[in-house]
MARSEMAR-931688 format. One record per residue (C-alpha): residue in three letters; x, y, z. Coordinates in steps of 0.02 Angstrom, whole numbers, padded with zeros to 5 digits, always signed. Layout:
% MARSEMAR-931688
alaXYZ...
This chain:
% MARSEMAR-931688
met-00767+02498+00887gly-00625+02529+00992tyr-00452+02529+00950ser-00453+02422+00790glu-00251+02412+00681val-00234+02418+00506leu-00101+02296+00446cys+00013+02268+00303his-00119+02208+00168ile+00024+02099+00084cys+00140+02017+00261gly-00004+02043+00378val+00091+02112+00499ser+00058+02264+00592phe+00152+02425+00580asn+00154+02492+00750ile+00299+02382+00807gly+00388+02419+00966arg+00561+02391+01023ile+00627+02398+01212arg+00813+02439+01224arg+00939+02372+01307ser+01047+02464+01449asp+01183+02499+01345glu+01093+02594+01205pro+01043+02761+01151arg+00878+02823+01157ser+00857+02824+00965ala+00868+02621+01006ala+00689+02609+01080trp+00514+02648+01021ala+00356+02631+01059gly+00244+02562+00921ser+00080+02650+00970gly+00172+02803+00958gly+00287+02820+00817arg+00481+02807+00820asp+00545+02993+00879asp+00547+03007+01062ser+00424+02883+01090phe+00448+02722+01218val+00380+02580+01325asp+00345+02655+01482gly+00329+02569+01638gly+00161+02500+01629arg+00126+02333+01695asn-00010+02201+01694ser-00051+02034+01653his-00110+02083+01457ile+00077+02167+01440gly+00161+02047+01508glu+00236+02043+01690cys+00428+02042+01699his+00501+01958+01850arg+00642+02018+01955asp+00749+01877+01865ser+00724+01959+01706gly+00867+02074+01717cys+00739+02217+01672met+00795+02390+01717phe+00694+02551+01718thr+00755+02764+01675ile+00653+02904+01701arg+00615+03014+01535glu+00489+03118+01597val+00467+03207+01740val+00329+03333+01818asp+00313+03487+01775ala+00422+03584+01905ser+00289+03705+01952ile+00161+03580+01991gly+00301+03504+02102tyr+00371+03318+02097thr+00354+03180+02244leu+00501+03094+02300asp+00522+02924+02337lys+00551+02871+02520arg+00631+02717+02467gly+00765+02758+02330lys+00846+02868+02200arg+00674+02919+02112ala+00706+03095+02017ala+00754+03099+01826ser+00928+03138+01756glu+00871+03204+01613ser+00695+03242+01509val+00697+03315+01337asp+00555+03319+01238leu+00598+03364+01049arg+00435+03358+00998trp+00372+03526+01062gly+00540+03623+01054glu+00576+03631+01224asp+00757+03657+01310pro+00829+03497+01393ile+00777+03503+01589gly+00902+03423+01722ile+00800+03392+01871pro+00908+03322+02027ser+00913+03175+02117trp+00886+03151+02304ser+00900+02962+02385asp+00791+02965+02555asp+00647+03051+02647asp+00458+03044+02563thr+00444+03228+02557glu+00344+03317+02423tyr+00446+03475+02358val+00367+03613+02269tyr+00476+03745+02214glu+00419+03921+02247ser+00530+04058+02178ser+00558+04214+02303asp+00590+04382+02267gly+00748+04359+02367glu+00814+04243+02246glu+00812+04373+02077pro+00979+04429+02024leu+01020+04593+02058glu+00988+04707+01912tyr+01190+04784+01928met+01248+04597+01930ser+01271+04505+01763asp+01224+04329+01742glu+01398+04275+01752glu+01428+04361+01900met+01286+04317+01985ala+01312+04127+01941asp+01494+04122+01993gln+01433+04191+02161glu+01288+04061+02209leu+01435+03922+02147gly+01546+04002+02267thr+01419+03989+02405leu+01382+03816+02359his+01566+03794+02388asp+01585+03868+02554ala+01430+03757+02617lys+01517+03608+02547arg+01666+03647+02651glu+01564+03689+02800leu+01456+03506+02785his+01612+03417+02757gly+01703+03512+02902ser+01566+03440+03026gly+01567+03263+02959val+01404+03279+02855ser+01416+03173+02714asp+01375+03202+02519asn+01227+03093+02531glu+01151+03195+02691his+01194+03342+02602glu+01103+03303+02447ser+00957+03280+02539asn+00948+03438+02629ala+00801+03548+02574asp+00880+03707+02576tyr+00996+03677+02436arg+00840+03618+02318pro+00783+03775+02272phe+00955+03813+02218trp+00992+03671+02122his+00813+03691+02033arg+00857+03869+01966val+01032+03818+01918leu+00983+03665+01834val+00820+03705+01757glu+00794+03886+01716asp+00963+03971+01731arg+01083+03939+01583val+01216+04045+01599ala+01232+03971+01803arg+01226+03786+01714ser+01366+03809+01602val+01465+03912+01710leu+01412+03744+01839gln+01492+03632+01689arg+01658+03705+01707ser+01667+03661+01874cys+01558+03528+01909glu+01706+03380+01936ser+01706+03431+02131phe+01531+03412+02155pro+01456+03229+02180ala+01371+03146+02027trp+01196+03172+02095his+01174+03346+01987arg+01263+03305+01864val+01139+03305+01721leu+01227+03397+01573pro+01386+03337+01512pro+01520+03450+01474gly+01505+03554+01309ser+01324+03535+01294asp+01210+03702+01252pro+01046+03691+01329ser+01013+03818+01207gly+00981+03714+01075ala+01158+03746+00984asn+01207+03583+01009thr+01109+03431+00991glu+01205+03302+01053thr+01134+03308+01230thr+00977+03301+01172ser+00993+03164+01038lys+01105+03055+01144pro+01049+03084+01321arg+01162+02988+01478asp+01007+02895+01560glu+01039+02828+01717met+00987+02633+01733phe+00898+02573+01889pro+00848+02404+01938leu+00668+02353+01900phe+00647+02286+02069tyr+00687+02326+02237pro+00777+02168+02338thr+00660+02182+02494glu+00524+02247+02549asp+00544+02446+02639asp+00474+02422+02789gly+00573+02327+02933ala+00429+02192+02959ser+00467+02127+02754glu+00455+01932+02767his+00582+01956+02601gly+00753+01922+02649ser+00899+02021+02583asp+00942+01868+02473gly+00769+01869+02406ser+00710+01714+02490tyr+00528+01698+02575thr+00483+01680+02743pro+00285+01715+02773arg+00256+01794+02940gln+00077+01744+03022glu-00054+01696+02901val-00149+01857+02952gly-00249+01974+02857thr-00384+01939+02722his-00371+01811+02579gln-00313+01964+02452glu-00187+02039+02575arg-00097+01851+02582his-00099+01846+02403asp-00018+02004+02368arg+00101+01975+02488leu+00162+01818+02402arg+00139+01902+02227his+00266+02035+02289his+00393+01891+02314ile+00376+01807+02153leu+00372+01980+02051gly+00460+02091+02160lys+00447+02251+02226leu+00436+02392+02084gly+00570+02518+02089tyr+00457+02658+02043his+00262+02707+02090ala+00118+02636+01986asp+00072+02834+01962asp+00241+02870+01874glu+00226+02718+01752his+00209+02836+01605tyr+00347+02941+01660val+00479+02798+01677glu+00554+02700+01524his+00567+02505+01525ile+00736+02428+01499ala+00744+02261+01416gly+00827+02108+01522thr+00873+01969+01441arg+00708+01883+01503cys+00595+02016+01467val+00440+01969+01438asn+00353+02132+01407asn+00258+02119+01245arg+00227+02292+01211gly+00401+02294+01110tyr+00526+02168+01047asn+00674+02148+01145gly+00830+02229+01103his+00938+02078+01166asn+00843+01978+01027ile+00839+02099+00879ser+00931+02250+00844ala+00872+02428+00785glu+00971+02403+00629glu+00862+02239+00579leu+00706+02347+00642arg+00746+02474+00501gly+00579+02536+00433cys+00460+02412+00539leu+00353+02559+00574thr+00352+02649+00406ser+00188+02622+00285gln+00139+02659+00125cys-00024+02640+00010leu-00086+02619-00166ile-00217+02746-00203arg-00343+02727-00338lys-00340+02873-00481pro-00487+02983-00490pro-00639+02936-00610leu-00609+02957-00791gly-00699+03126-00781ala-00583+03200-00658met-00420+03136-00738leu-00411+03298-00840arg-00343+03376-00669tyr-00226+03227-00643arg-00032+03254-00676ser+00087+03131-00669asp+00257+03188-00559ala+00439+03161-00612asp+00464+03035-00479asp+00321+02923-00535glu+00351+02743-00557ala+00310+02673-00722phe+00145+02584-00658glu+00090+02754-00608arg+00104+02843-00763asn+00020+02696-00850gly-00097+02608-00723ser-00256+02664-00630phe-00151+02668-00439phe-00021+02804-00395leu+00096+02791-00239ser+00055+02914-00059gly+00207+02971+00020leu+00266+02888+00174ser+00213+02877+00341asp+00294+02836+00518his+00135+02813+00616met-00013+02702+00582pro-00161+02761+00678ser-00310+02656+00754arg-00425+02643+00596asp-00580+02733+00708tyr-00481+02863+00753asp-00400+02936+00604ser-00309+02903+00434pro-00111+02913+00421ser-00008+03058+00399val+00111+03043+00257tyr+00251+03138+00183pro+00272+03200+00054his+00090+03243-00016arg+00097+03153-00179his-00028+03212-00315gly-00120+03316-00168cys-00152+03180-00049asp-00086+03199+00113arg-00187+03074+00215pro-00245+02915+00133his-00395+02814+00211ala-00283+02656+00221glu-00397+02497+00238asn-00395+02322+00253asn-00577+02312+00252phe-00711+02391+00119trp-00823+02439+00245glu-00943+02564+00146glu-00982+02549-00018glu-01003+02726-00034lys-00827+02760+00002ala-00767+02601-00109glu-00663+02717-00211glu-00580+02823-00046tyr-00495+02674+00012ala-00285+02653-00004met-00208+02493-00004pro-00090+02490+00137phe+00082+02407+00148his+00271+02397+00192pro+00362+02488+00070ala+00500+02337+00080cys+00351+02214+00060leu+00300+02303-00110glu+00475+02273-00163val+00476+02080-00106tyr+00304+02064-00220lys+00387+02162-00357arg+00519+02030-00388ala+00404+01869-00336ser+00282+01947-00479arg+00437+01967-00607leu+00485+01805-00575glu+00326+01716-00593val+00253+01831-00727gly+00383+01908-00794glu+00353+02075-00717ser+00270+02173-00559asp+00110+02145-00585ile+00026+02307-00493glu-00134+02308-00574gly-00161+02136-00526leu-00106+02159-00348thr-00236+02300-00318asp-00384+02210-00428trp-00350+02059-00277trp-00341+02174-00135thr-00519+02246-00205val-00599+02082-00222glu-00541+02015-00064ala-00548+02173+00039asp-00700+02114+00143tyr-00681+02062+00320asp-00717+01882+00294ser-00592+01843+00168phe-00433+01967+00239his-00441+01874+00408ala-00475+01691+00318leu-00319+01717+00231gln-00238+01779+00413arg-00307+01625+00486glu-00273+01488+00363val-00118+01540+00247arg-00003+01670+00345asp+00145+01614+00461pro+00055+01523+00611asn+00154+01683+00725val+00059+01821+00632arg-00098+01742+00683glu-00040+01737+00861cys+00028+01901+00879ala-00090+02000+00777arg-00215+02049+00907gln-00315+02192+00945glu-00138+02271+00980trp+00014+02189+00899lys+00086+02055+01039his+00276+02055+01030tyr+00312+01880+01070gly+00469+01830+01100gly+00518+01704+00959thr+00434+01822+00823glu+00561+01946+00807tyr+00597+01896+00636leu+00412+01957+00586ala+00468+02156+00609ala+00629+02115+00529asn+00674+02195+00348pro+00675+02094+00204leu+00797+02210+00107phe+00928+02277+00222val+01000+02113+00331pro+01146+02182+00419thr+01252+02031+00419leu+01192+01954+00238pro+01342+02057+00147ala+01473+01981+00235leu+01415+01820+00199leu+01408+01845+00032glu+01594+01907+00025gln+01642+01758+00114ala+01563+01636-00061leu+01686+01751-00160ser+01839+01678-00217ser+01994+01778-00260asp+02088+01616-00324pro+02132+01640-00509ser+02102+01440-00533phe+01943+01460-00453asp+01796+01348-00574ala+01617+01324-00532arg+01642+01155-00626ser+01746+01094-00496gly+01697+00975-00361ala+01616+01051-00193phe+01684+00917-00071asn+01859+00881-00013ile+01870+00685-00049ser+02051+00646-00026glu+02022+00476+00064gln+01951+00322-00008pro+01800+00247+00104ala+01858+00122+00237val+01726-00017+00163glu+01680-00025-00009pro+01518-00051-00070ile+01449-00244-00095ser+01359-00211-00243glu+01376-00109-00393asp+01303+00059-00398ala+01174+00073-00537phe+01197+00276-00564ala+01369+00249-00617val+01321+00203-00785leu+01234+00348-00823pro+01297+00501-00916his+01340+00646-00822glu+01183+00743-00911leu+01053+00610-00830arg+01133+00609-00667met+01097+00803-00662leu+00929+00804-00705ile+00904+00688-00567leu+00979+00808-00430ala+00868+00952-00517glu+00712+00851-00469leu+00774+00835-00298pro+00751+00944-00137ser+00927+00952-00028lys+00874+00821+00110asp+00845+00688-00039val+01012+00754-00133ala+01110+00717+00030asn+01044+00546+00051leu+01071+00495-00109arg+01250+00551-00079leu+01264+00427+00053ala+01194+00290-00044ser+01280+00304-00201arg+01462+00347-00240thr+01428+00413-00413phe+01347+00571-00318arg+01469+00581-00190gln+01555+00721-00275leu+01458+00861-00343pro+01501+01022-00450ile+01491+01177-00350asp+01381+01251-00492phe+01260+01123-00448phe+01227+01234-00282his+01162+01390-00395asp+01036+01296-00474leu+00971+01227-00283leu+00983+01398-00217leu+00872+01470-00358arg+00756+01303-00346glu+00743+01330-00135met+00784+01512-00095pro+00711+01601-00256trp+00684+01752-00134leu+00891+01733-00115trp+00868+01868-00265glu+01044+01922-00246leu+01063+01777-00361trp+00953+01837-00521cys+00891+02003-00484asp+00990+02177-00492val+00857+02287-00516pro+00882+02434-00393tyr+00751+02456-00233ser+00625+02603-00252pro+00697+02752-00138trp+00508+02727-00048ala+00582+02572+00021cys+00753+02622+00082thr+00692+02779+00207thr+00562+02841+00321ala+00446+02989+00314ala+00569+03088+00442glu+00714+03041+00364leu+00634+03127+00195glu+00565+03285+00282arg+00717+03313+00370ser+00807+03287+00214asp+00704+03404+00121lys+00707+03528+00255arg+00901+03537+00261tyr+00917+03582+00061ala+00778+03701+00071ser+00879+03790+00236ala+01024+03780+00107ser+00936+03856-00027gln+00841+03985+00076ala+01029+04030+00136val+01090+04068-00006arg+00951+04166-00051asp+00961+04276+00095tyr+01145+04291+00067val+01131+04371-00110arg+00994+04474-00053ile+01101+04558+00091val+01255+04577-00010lys+01138+04661-00176glu+01072+04794-00062glu+01244+04836+00015met+01334+04828-00144pro+01208+04843-00304glu+01365+04854-00420leu+01405+04662-00380thr+01209+04603-00417ser+01267+04504-00590gln+01409+04433-00509met+01284+04361-00367asp+01157+04307-00465glu+01280+04200-00557ala+01352+04133-00395ala+01152+04096-00341thr+01121+04003-00475ala+01282+03897-00474cys+01275+03856-00290gln+01079+03825-00310glu+01130+03696-00437asn+01257+03632-00320ile+01122+03600-00184asp+01002+03524-00316leu+01124+03401-00382glu+01178+03350-00191ala+00990+03321-00173his+00961+03205-00311his+01123+03117-00295ser+01057+03085-00092his+00886+03031-00153ala+00967+02938-00303ser+01075+02850-00184ala+00917+02785-00081ala+00885+02700-00227ser+00996+02547-00169arg+01046+02402-00277pro+01026+02248-00212ala+01224+02156-00210thr+01246+02037-00355leu+01348+01877-00357pro+01453+01842-00524arg+01414+01667-00578asp+01594+01616-00638arg+01669+01673-00455thr+01550+01617-00334asn+01570+01449-00214trp+01381+01407-00256phe+01409+01274-00097ile+01495+01405+00039leu+01356+01513+00007tyr+01222+01391+00020thr+01310+01316+00198leu+01322+01497+00247ile+01140+01556+00232thr+01066+01395+00295arg+01173+01388+00444his+01143+01551+00490met+00980+01553+00459gln+00944+01394+00563arg+01031+01496+00701gly+00918+01636+00687glu+01054+01742+00638leu+00979+01805+00468lys+00810+01863+00540gly+00775+01982+00389leu+00790+01835+00271gln+00672+01742+00376asn+00564+01872+00353arg+00589+01888+00159arg+00556+01701+00135arg+00399+01716+00244ile+00333+01882+00137trp+00379+01794-00020asp+00268+01632+00012asp+00139+01754+00040cys+00179+01846-00122glu+00175+01670-00199glu-00018+01659-00133ile-00063+01827-00173leu-00004+01778-00352arg-00081+01625-00367arg-00244+01699-00315ile-00225+01825-00452gly-00195+01700-00600lys-00352+01619-00529tyr-00463+01766-00523arg-00379+01813-00705ala-00441+01647-00770gln-00620+01673-00705gly-00640+01848-00811val-00650+01927-00636phe-00512+02048-00673pro-00480+02183-00727val-00608+02241-00590gln-00723+02381-00679asp-00857+02425-00552val-00784+02437-00363arg-00934+02465-00291ala-01023+02324-00358val-00883+02226-00300val-00913+02285-00126arg-01103+02256-00131glu-01078+02082-00195ala-00983+02021-00038gln-01090+02120+00090glu-01232+02009-00006arg-01122+01866+00014arg-01089+01889+00208arg-01306+01929+00234asp-01313+01750+00141glu-01193+01669+00227ala-01256+01751+00409arg-01442+01665+00348arg-01368+01490+00315asp-01279+01506+00483ala-01436+01557+00595ala-01533+01416+00473asn-01431+01291+00526lys-01417+01330+00717ala-01603+01345+00711ala-01606+01165+00659ala-01469+01086+00767leu-01588+01154+00920arg-01756+01080+00853ala-01661+00905+00828
């Protein structure tokens, strides 16, 4: 089948969203959609399929991984090429520092020799100090002879020394950090105060990457047709057509600052005009706005009635899990290709560690095994849309709809005909991160700039009255209307009923046409917000978000490990004290119980706080006209991408609820036989294929 993405069944967007960080952001602000968030990045691969940034894009690159030093590292003759630091936390390795050189095209392979091994009677500190003293002496000799630091940097005699100090010898490296201010910047790979042994995690979580321009300004050889200003003056039109094409292509796109063979070891850094579509441009959307874009969860069908005797509810089950036919899986931060594997989730709930996430029921025999995938935030949007539509969170209707329409044709018809056009454009074999579509992946629950706007709409004036006029009308119009206003004779209640039937654009036109409607009460805009922005649930719903929608699998696992480590530390301490002083056994048992209760209480509060409650606005203290103006204005500017995405998902949820109602009216719901549904869908596809073939044959005969 090849690579094939599983999408969120509620909103239709991929779980494999990438982000390309800006040059002023830390590593944590970048991740590759295909690799999960931790320590991943969009690499330096370039082709027309993923987009090739031009040399005026402002893009840069940094080196994130290096070739194993025992194999060797190829230096680039054209400029600075080696990494400032490479850390791979996934494999638990110590930080590795590789110095940078800048001149020749030699290939350096470090090989240790017996003469370089420290003497047995010398301590590590003494050996490190001796070698650093040797370096100081050599540095003075070089300066005395007029040799520059840059020439010294390229001296191959010192490369083995720096490789051993910066890569292999932790003690020498720590001594170097205390003396590094007198040395040139090319070897300062670890900031002062770091501990490569792992005691200090700041250097591994926030490395100081050196950024390089993505392109060289000119060709490297002396016969370049590129001027120093980037202008293009063709030489003789010699060579094959392909050679001439390549020369022109270098002029248009620029000359890359790294070898094509090294593309997987470098990280692409976004400029303001970056067109790389393997991740969203960090200049266009913040990492905070993309919170949770990689996280998936599944609704899993409970076992058949015969096996239900083995099913037990968990303490953290939601009401629909206890009473319905589906339960929630744990969270996953990486959705693999459907033909490769199922997502690994944390925690393992009800014995499930890898739910079979699918948008389509491919095989009748596996119908009960398939699980419905979604973003946890999207399920929260659906719950609120359902609550407004039918008065409750209709999860049974959602899963029945998924079952009935989980065939290839139905799902892709929904993608093509109903969803946002940008979803159809981006949902290719791999998600395309086109500029202008960033809002599709923005978190719809946690919108960074929204709380400040809600705060601006609150009034602290004791005399504030929501029934007062929204507009400051202090001057009479310069020209009195010629004809009388027919609406003036209507009572206030009828005028409000007329306004309640009009969209905002018609209300604005009516205010221009009739002086009677020139002033409107502030409270009117509360009703207008409810009609036009029902997805702004801060107006009407204070139900807390599910804890699953407020975290990620990695955050949950780290939190659980932290509390488990604290509990283990208490147990170890108590065990040691009881072994040394048995007479304190009872006191230590009491103390251990109290400590464990505190740890459990802290863990409970931590998880409870994750169930964030959305902000709510008091109706009598909120200036609804100001809120309507702020929300409208900032959404038009593209400054509320999370709300823009919330509105899009809300529209999808309304369509889902409409279909649920239709199927219920037809007697299709509740679904009793899942395999029969799959079988009917397969037969329907075969009938459609036969009809299409017959129509084509008839057309050919005609």
